[in-house]
N, C-alpha and C positions, 0 to 999 in steps of 0.2 A: 474571441478569449472574454472570458467573464473576470472584470476588474474590480476596483473598490465599489462600494464597500465592503464586499465581499472578501478580497484579500485579506481583510482587517478583521473581519469576524473569524475567519479561516488560522488566521495567525494568532487570534485567542485561542481556538479550539486546540491546534498543535501544541501551545504553551501547556496546557490542561493535560492534554494526553502524555505529553513529553515529561512533565513533572513527576506524572503518576506513576509512568514506567521508570524514569530515576529513580523514584524510593525504591519500587519493586525488586530493581538490580540492587539495590543497596543492601535492603534486606536479604535477599537471597545470594549475594555476594559469589563465594566459591560454586556455589550449585549454577550459576549463569556461563553458559557454553557459548552464548553468542558474543562475536567479536569479528573485527577486518577479516576479511577472507571467507567465515563460514557463509556458505550458500547454499546450505541445505533448504531454508524456506523461501529460497528467489528461484525454484524450479515449479515450474505448473502455474496455470492462470487462476486467479479468485476473482469474484466478483467485485468492484470499486464503486464508490458514489460518484455523483456529480460533482460533488465537493473535491473529492480525491482526484477526479479528471481536470477540473479546474487547476488545480495544485501542480498536477504533472504538467500540463501547458506551461504556466508562468515558470518552469523550472525547466523547461525544456529551450524556452525562448530565453532564460539568463542564461543558460549555457553557452545558446549559439550568439549573444551579445560576447561573451568571453570568450570561446574555444568552439568556431564555428564546425570546425572539423571530427570535434567529439560528437556535438551536437547530431551532426550529419550521420554519425555513426549508430549512435542511438534510434536515430529514426529509420535507418536503414538496416537492425536489425529488429524492429517492431513490423517493418513492411515486410520482412522476408517470415518472419514468424507467422504473421497474417497470411501469407500465401500458402504458408504450408497448412494451417488449422481453419483455414477457410477461404481455400482457393475459390470458391465461386460465389461466398459472400461479400458484399460491398462494407465497406467499413463502419464496423459500429458506432452510432451516436448512442446509443443506450437503453436499454428495455426492451431490445427484441425479444421475441421467443424463445429463438435459437440460442439465446445465452448459454443456458446450460448444458447442451450439444457442443458450444464453442468453448468451453471451460472443459468439457470433460475429453475433447480432441489436443486440448492444450497441454496434458498433465504432465507431459515429459519436457515441455517447452521452457528453456530458461526465461527469465524476464529481462525484456530488452533494455532495460535500464541498469541491468547486470554487465560490467565490461567482463568480459572472458578472458582476459589477458592479467588485470589485475584480483579480479573477485572483487570488487568494490562497486559500489551502487554511483552510476554516473548522476543521479537524480537525489541522491540519500535527502539533503535538506528538505525536499518536496514529494519525499515518499508517501504513500497511501496511509492509511488507518491502521491499517491491519501489517503493513510492516511494521509500523511504532510499535504496536502492541505487541508483536508474537514474540514470544519469548521467555521474559519473566511471568512471575504469577500475578494475575490481575484477575478480578473477581469483577463479575458482570453484576447488573442488577438484579438477574434472577438467581442468583448467589454460587455459578458456576464457577471453577477457576478454570482458564487456560494457560497450558505451559506448552514450551516446547519439548517436544521428545527428548532432545539433545540434552535440556536442561533438568537438573534437580537427578542425574542418574544415581538409584538407589535411594533416594530420599520416600519416607513415608508419606502417607498424606497429611499427617499432623504437621509435618516438616515443611510442606509445601504450604498449608493452611496457614502457618505461623510466618512466611512471607507474603504473603497475598495482600495486596491493594486494592482496595474498591475503585472501579472507575465506570462511572456512566457517564460513557461518550456521546450516548445519543440525546440527554439532553441539551448538549451543546451543538450536535451536529444535525440534528433531524431540521430545527429551523433554516440551518444555513443551506442546507442541502435544497429545501423547498423554493427558499430565495434564490438561489442558482437555477434550478430547475424551471423556476416561471421566468426569470431572466434571459436564459439561453435557450428555452425551449425545448434542451434536450431532457428527456424522461428515464429514470432507472438506472439499473445500473451497467456497467462495460465491463472491459478487461482493460488493462496497461497496454499490451499490444494496439489495440484498438484505439486506442487515445494515442500514441504518439506515434501511428503509423500516417496517420491524417495530415 
């Protein structure tokens, strides 16, 4: 597991992303459908960085310290997911060419961090950046604005534009990913289930 000083740098990245998302949620107000129990975006795999992977590992470790049974359930859900979507593949450390195929085969797979009983994320404080940024109107450096399809129902493009907040997470994330990859030896993207099943 990658520790300090990466955890400190990651905390700064998370604070910046959460602040931008918080502002976008405030500006979007009633148009934001995201709330506890909404799990629409928790189905299907997506690529996560090695910084996200390190954060998830820290989160699972923290959960195991305070609630070993719950942490064990998360890890078992991850193992079960990997056995369904990649029965013949070893757990991904990141960057394997089969990542796209693995993501495609997991399109209907719930995130293993999602508690199926409560509809809540067991690793919410340690979730990947994609999970943090999905929903409100965030403008990327390229100018595109991403929103959840459940948010801004009936809103015009101008309505969405008026709620958008600029976010360049890459400026903070890229050096962190590079440092973590160098220290850990793990390269490229992976998925949540692969990280949590190890």
